[in-house]
matplotlib code that plots the C-alpha trace (Angstrom):
import matplotlib.pyplot as plt

x = [-16.2, -16.8, -16.4, -19.2, -18.5, -19.0, -16.2, -13.6, -12.7, -13.3, -12.6, -12.4, -12.4, -10.6, -12.4, -9.8, -9.0, -5.4, -5.3, -4.9, -7.9, -7.5, -8.2, -8.3, -8.4, -9.1, -9.4, -7.8, -4.3, -2.8, 0.5, 0.2, -2.8, -0.8, 0.1, -3.5, -4.7, -2.0, -2.8, -6.5, -5.5, -3.1, -5.9, -8.1, -5.4, -4.7, -1.3, -0.2, 1.7, 1.9, 1.2, 1.2, 0.9, 0.8, -0.3, -0.1, 0.0, -3.8, -5.3, -4.0, -4.5, -3.5, -3.8, -3.1, -3.1, -3.9, -4.4, -7.4, -9.4, -13.0, -13.4, -12.4, -15.2, -14.8, -17.8, -16.6, -13.0, -14.3, -16.2, -13.1, -10.9, -13.4, -13.5, -9.7, -9.9, -10.1, -13.4, -13.4, -13.8, -10.2, -8.8, -7.8, -5.0, -2.4, -3.0, 0.3, 0.5, 1.2, 0.9, 0.1, -2.5, -4.2, -4.7, -8.1, -10.7, -9.9, -12.1, -14.3, -12.6, -14.7, -13.7, -14.8, -14.6, -14.7, -14.6, -14.1, -13.0, -9.5, -8.6, -5.9, -6.4, -8.9, -7.2, -6.7, -10.4, -11.5, -9.0, -10.2, -13.8, -12.8, -10.9, -13.9, -16.1, -13.6, -13.0, -9.4, -7.6, -5.8, -4.7, -5.2, -4.7, -5.1, -4.8, -5.4, -6.6, -5.5, -8.9, -8.5, -10.5, -9.5, -10.3, -9.7, -9.8, -9.8, -9.7, -11.1, -12.2, -14.9, -14.2, -17.9, -18.4, -21.5, -20.3, -22.3, -25.5, -27.4, -27.6, -23.8, -23.1, -25.5, -24.0, -20.5, -21.8, -23.5, -20.3, -18.2, -20.8, -20.9, -17.1, -16.6, -19.8, -20.1, -16.5, -17.8, -19.0, -19.7, -19.2, -19.7, -19.0, -18.9, -17.5, -14.6, -12.9, -9.3, -8.7, -9.6, -7.5, -4.6, -4.9, -4.7, -1.4, 1.1, 4.1, 6.6, 9.5, 10.9, 13.4, 16.8, 16.4, 13.5, 15.5, 18.6, 16.9, 15.5, 19.0, 20.0, 23.5, 23.7, 24.0, 27.0, 26.9, 28.3, 29.6, 26.7, 24.2, 23.1, 22.5, 22.8, 22.6, 22.3, 18.5, 17.8, 19.1, 18.0, 19.3, 18.6, 19.3, 18.8, 20.3, 17.4, 14.7, 14.8, 12.1, 12.0, 14.3, 14.3, 14.2, 15.0, 14.4, 15.2, 14.2, 12.4, 8.6, 6.6, 3.4, 2.9, 6.0, 4.4, 2.7, 6.0, 7.5, 4.6, 4.4, 8.0, 7.5, 4.3, 6.2, 8.9, 6.2, 7.3, 5.0, 5.1, 4.5, 5.0, 5.7, 5.8, 5.9, 6.4, 7.0, 9.6, 10.7, 12.0, 10.0, 12.1, 10.5, 11.5, 10.2, 10.8, 9.5, 9.8, 9.3, 9.6, 9.5, 6.5, 7.9, 7.7, 11.5, 13.9, 15.7, 19.2, 20.4, 22.8, 21.8, 18.1, 18.9, 20.9, 18.2, 15.5, 17.5, 18.6, 15.0, 13.7, 16.5, 15.7, 11.9, 12.5, 14.9, 13.1, 9.6, 8.9, 11.1, 10.5, 12.3, 11.7, 13.2, 13.2, 10.9, 12.1, 11.3, 8.9, 9.2, 7.9, 7.4, 8.1, 7.1, 7.5, 6.6, 6.8, 3.8, 2.9, 3.3, -0.5, -0.8, -1.9, -0.3, 0.4, -2.8, -3.3, -0.1, -1.8, -4.0, -0.9, 0.9, -2.0, -2.5, 1.2, 1.1, -2.0, -0.3, 2.7, 0.2, 1.4, -1.0, -1.0, -0.9, -1.1, -0.7, -0.6, -0.2, 1.4, 3.1, 6.6, 9.0, 12.3, 14.8, 13.0, 10.2, 7.0, 6.7, 3.8, 5.0, 3.3, 4.2, 2.9, 3.7, 3.6, 1.9, 4.6, 2.4, 4.6, 7.4, 7.7, 8.3, 8.9, 12.4, 12.7, 14.2, 11.3, 8.8, 10.6, 10.8, 7.1, 5.9, 8.2, 7.3, 3.5, 4.0, 6.0, 3.5, 6.0, 4.0]
y = [-32.1, -28.4, -25.7, -23.3, -19.7, -18.5, -20.9, -19.4, -17.1, -18.0, -15.7, -17.1, -14.3, -14.8, -15.3, -13.3, -9.7, -9.3, -12.9, -13.2, -14.0, -16.6, -15.8, -18.9, -18.6, -21.7, -20.9, -21.3, -20.0, -17.1, -15.3, -12.2, -13.5, -13.3, -9.6, -8.8, -10.4, -8.7, -5.3, -5.7, -6.8, -3.8, -1.4, -2.7, -1.8, -5.4, -6.7, -10.1, -12.0, -15.4, -16.8, -20.1, -20.4, -23.6, -24.4, -27.3, -24.8, -24.9, -24.5, -22.7, -22.7, -19.6, -18.9, -15.6, -14.9, -11.3, -8.8, -6.4, -4.3, -3.6, -1.3, -4.0, -4.5, -8.3, -8.8, -6.2, -7.6, -11.0, -9.5, -7.7, -10.8, -12.9, -10.4, -10.8, -14.5, -16.1, -17.9, -21.7, -22.1, -20.9, -23.8, -25.8, -23.4, -21.4, -17.7, -16.0, -12.2, -10.2, -6.5, -6.2, -9.0, -8.3, -4.5, -4.1, -1.8, 1.7, 2.7, 5.8, 8.8, 11.3, 14.8, 15.6, 19.4, 20.3, 23.8, 24.3, 26.7, 25.6, 24.0, 21.7, 18.0, 18.9, 17.0, 13.9, 13.9, 14.1, 11.4, 9.1, 9.4, 8.7, 5.6, 4.4, 4.9, 2.9, 5.9, 5.6, 8.9, 8.9, 12.5, 15.5, 19.2, 21.1, 24.9, 27.4, 30.9, 34.0, 34.3, 30.9, 28.8, 25.5, 24.2, 20.4, 18.7, 14.9, 12.7, 9.4, 6.0, 4.0, 0.4, -0.2, 1.4, 3.3, 6.9, 7.7, 7.1, 9.8, 7.7, 7.1, 10.8, 11.7, 9.2, 10.7, 14.2, 13.1, 11.3, 14.4, 16.7, 14.6, 14.8, 18.5, 20.1, 23.8, 23.9, 22.5, 25.2, 23.1, 19.6, 18.4, 15.1, 14.7, 12.2, 13.6, 12.5, 11.6, 15.1, 16.7, 14.3, 15.0, 18.7, 18.2, 16.4, 17.3, 19.4, 17.5, 19.2, 17.1, 18.4, 16.6, 15.4, 13.1, 11.7, 11.2, 9.4, 6.8, 5.7, 3.4, 2.1, -1.5, -4.1, -6.4, -9.4, -12.6, -15.5, -17.7, -15.4, -13.6, -9.9, -8.5, -5.2, -4.3, -5.1, -7.2, -10.5, -12.0, -15.4, -17.3, -21.1, -23.6, -26.6, -27.6, -28.3, -30.0, -27.9, -24.6, -21.8, -21.0, -17.4, -16.9, -13.5, -12.2, -8.7, -6.5, -6.6, -3.5, -2.5, -4.0, -6.2, -9.2, -7.0, -5.5, -9.0, -10.3, -7.1, -7.5, -11.2, -10.2, -7.5, -10.1, -12.6, -15.1, -17.9, -18.9, -22.6, -22.8, -20.1, -19.5, -16.2, -15.9, -13.1, -13.9, -12.3, -8.7, -7.9, -10.0, -11.9, -15.0, -15.8, -18.9, -18.9, -21.7, -20.0, -20.6, -18.6, -18.3, -21.2, -23.5, -23.6, -22.6, -19.3, -20.4, -17.3, -15.5, -12.1, -12.8, -14.0, -10.9, -8.7, -10.3, -10.3, -6.7, -5.5, -7.5, -6.0, -2.5, -2.9, -4.4, -1.9, 1.2, 0.6, 4.3, 7.4, 10.3, 13.6, 17.3, 19.9, 23.7, 25.0, 28.6, 30.1, 27.3, 23.7, 20.8, 17.1, 14.6, 11.0, 8.5, 4.9, 2.6, 1.7, -1.8, -2.8, -3.2, 0.5, 0.2, 2.4, 1.6, 1.8, 4.4, 6.4, 9.8, 8.7, 8.0, 11.2, 13.4, 11.5, 11.8, 15.6, 15.9, 14.1, 16.4, 19.4, 20.6, 22.3, 21.7, 24.6, 22.7, 19.1, 17.2, 13.6, 12.7, 9.9, 10.2, 8.0, 7.9, 5.6, 2.6, 2.7, 4.7, 6.3, 7.9, 11.1, 13.0, 16.7, 18.5, 22.1, 22.8, 25.8, 27.4, 30.2, 32.0, 29.5, 25.7, 24.6, 20.9, 20.1, 18.6, 15.4, 14.9, 15.4, 12.8, 10.4, 10.9, 10.3, 7.4, 5.6, 5.8, 4.6, 1.6, 0.9, 1.6, 4.4]
z = [-5.6, -5.6, -3.0, -1.8, -2.9, 0.7, 1.8, -0.6, 2.3, 5.9, 8.8, 12.3, 14.9, 18.1, 21.4, 23.4, 22.7, 21.4, 20.0, 16.2, 14.0, 11.3, 7.6, 5.3, 1.5, -0.6, -4.3, -7.8, -8.0, -10.0, -9.9, -7.7, -5.6, -2.4, -3.2, -3.9, -0.6, 1.5, -0.1, 1.0, 4.5, 4.7, 3.6, 6.4, 8.9, 10.0, 11.0, 9.7, 12.4, 10.7, 7.2, 5.3, 1.5, -0.5, -4.1, -6.6, -9.4, -10.0, -6.5, -3.5, 0.2, 2.2, 5.9, 7.5, 11.3, 11.7, 14.6, 14.2, 16.6, 17.6, 14.5, 12.0, 9.5, 9.1, 6.8, 4.4, 4.5, 3.6, 0.6, -0.6, -0.3, -2.1, -4.9, -5.4, -5.8, -9.2, -10.0, -9.6, -13.3, -13.8, -11.7, -14.8, -15.7, -13.7, -14.2, -14.6, -14.2, -17.4, -17.2, -20.8, -20.8, -17.5, -17.6, -15.8, -17.0, -15.6, -12.8, -13.2, -11.7, -9.7, -8.5, -4.9, -4.4, -0.7, 0.6, 4.4, 7.1, 8.0, 11.3, 12.6, 11.6, 8.9, 6.1, 8.2, 9.2, 5.6, 4.5, 7.3, 6.1, 2.5, 3.6, 5.6, 2.6, 0.4, -1.8, -3.1, -3.4, -6.8, -6.8, -4.5, -4.6, -1.3, -1.0, 1.7, 1.0, 3.0, 4.7, 6.3, 3.9, 2.3, -1.1, -1.4, -4.7, -4.4, -7.5, -6.2, -7.5, -5.7, -4.7, -4.5, -8.0, -6.8, -6.7, -9.8, -7.9, -6.0, -2.9, -2.7, -3.3, -0.5, 1.8, 1.2, 1.9, 5.2, 6.4, 5.7, 7.2, 10.4, 10.9, 9.7, 11.1, 10.6, 9.2, 5.9, 3.4, 0.3, -1.1, -4.6, -6.4, -10.2, -12.7, -14.7, -17.9, -18.5, -20.0, -16.6, -14.7, -17.0, -16.5, -12.8, -12.9, -10.1, -10.9, -13.0, -11.1, -8.3, -5.8, -6.1, -2.5, -3.4, -6.3, -4.3, -1.5, -3.9, -4.8, -2.0, -1.5, -2.5, 0.3, 0.8, -1.5, -0.2, -2.4, -1.2, -3.0, 0.2, 0.6, 4.0, 5.9, 9.5, 9.5, 6.4, 5.1, 1.7, 0.7, -2.6, -2.6, -5.3, -3.5, -1.2, -3.7, -7.1, -8.6, -6.7, -5.7, -2.0, -0.9, 2.8, 4.4, 7.9, 8.8, 11.3, 11.3, 10.2, 8.6, 5.1, 5.3, 3.6, 1.0, 0.0, -0.5, -2.4, -4.5, -5.6, -6.5, -8.5, -10.4, -11.3, -12.4, -9.8, -8.5, -4.8, -4.5, -0.8, 1.8, 5.5, 7.4, 11.1, 13.6, 16.3, 19.5, 19.5, 16.4, 14.0, 11.1, 9.2, 5.7, 3.6, 0.1, -2.5, -5.8, -9.6, -12.8, -15.1, -17.1, -14.1, -13.6, -10.9, -11.1, -12.1, -14.0, -11.6, -13.0, -12.4, -8.9, -8.1, -9.6, -7.5, -4.3, -4.7, -5.3, -2.3, -0.1, -1.2, -0.7, 2.8, 4.0, 2.6, 1.2, 1.4, 1.4, 3.7, 3.8, 4.8, 2.5, 2.0, -0.7, -0.9, 2.5, 3.3, 4.5, 2.5, 3.5, 0.7, 0.8, -2.1, -2.6, -5.7, -7.7, -8.7, -12.4, -12.3, -11.5, -7.9, -5.3, -1.6, 0.6, 3.3, 2.8, 2.6, 5.6, 7.7, 6.6, 7.6, 10.9, 11.8, 11.1, 13.2, 16.1, 15.7, 15.9, 12.4, 10.0, 6.3, 3.9, 0.6, -0.6, -3.8, -5.0, -8.3, -10.1, -11.6, -13.5, -11.6, -13.2, -14.6, -12.0, -11.4, -8.0, -6.2, -4.6, -1.9, -1.4, 1.6, 2.2, 6.0, 7.5, 9.6, 11.0, 13.6, 12.9, 12.7, 16.3, 15.5, 14.3, 10.8, 12.0, 14.4, 11.5, 9.4, 12.4, 13.3, 9.7, 9.2, 12.4, 11.6, 8.1, 9.4, 12.1, 14.9, 16.6]

ax = plt.figure().add_subplot(projection="3d")
ax.plot(x, y, z, "-o")
ax.set_aspect("equal")
plt.show()
């Protein structure tokens, strides 16, 4: 008995405002599917308040309870979720994630050159339009000239894979013109080769502050295999299931929580056979995950257990790093987040950074996004030079707090 393609993803919207909508996914399984789905849900700005995952190793059934708003594009969300699901013809075999085997075809990169008269909130307005158009910002270079003009260079990929067409380019221009009005001087979009992208790499130099803040102190390790801190508890148990390792997590809820957990498991090539996520009172979350390795066995090696629990703890406690440092006489905001082994970065980070600075009434003088290997991991680093004008009136700790809270969804 088959399943209709349109029934692979079913979205049941709530009748009452504020109540969760239910997203049901019923499709062949693959390692990392939960991560891919959570990443899409995060990109659409939805908050997951409850989740259930179950699979027999070939077919999976996933249910998310999410909170959206009147601006949520449910039809487009369904289309993107369906695109992440394996085809039904793959149900005869479990698809385990292998970075070297599943490297997707690189997306075409386009350079969007935008010249504008500067004003407060300009960069956020542009970023919001690009997000709405599903144009993913891979790299960016923003600079302000002495006469008050801004040259924005956005290296973007198109989720819809249509930016090479005249209609898509014109649509992008019209959306930007609508939001920028007379402030926009010129706008041009062209496809660029890898050599152009390489020449636009961000500065290889990183301040010691960004490197230091990526080295967290290790949590307390208990004899039972638990890792605890004041806000996060991760426990690995092999006694409750004959065929699976149980991972139990208790932590504070925030934006992208389930994505960070699933991203970590995907990078470790771990399969979730059954899982339950629920948000409790006072913003606490409880997650139970029955997992196994790519070979279908429990995780019994103590070093593998400690490695997985330590990585989960670090991702839960600090999924991003935020700091404000001095750059000569100027002030620079630094934000860093880990990149998936698949090469995907975290959604909406630049959007949230620019929104937070707009809310703090802080102008941006220049900005860039680059990727750097720090230790054994690749990080996406956002460097934003703040325009102090007559002097920066907002204390540095308030800038860090404002950006951090928005990135965590606590604002």
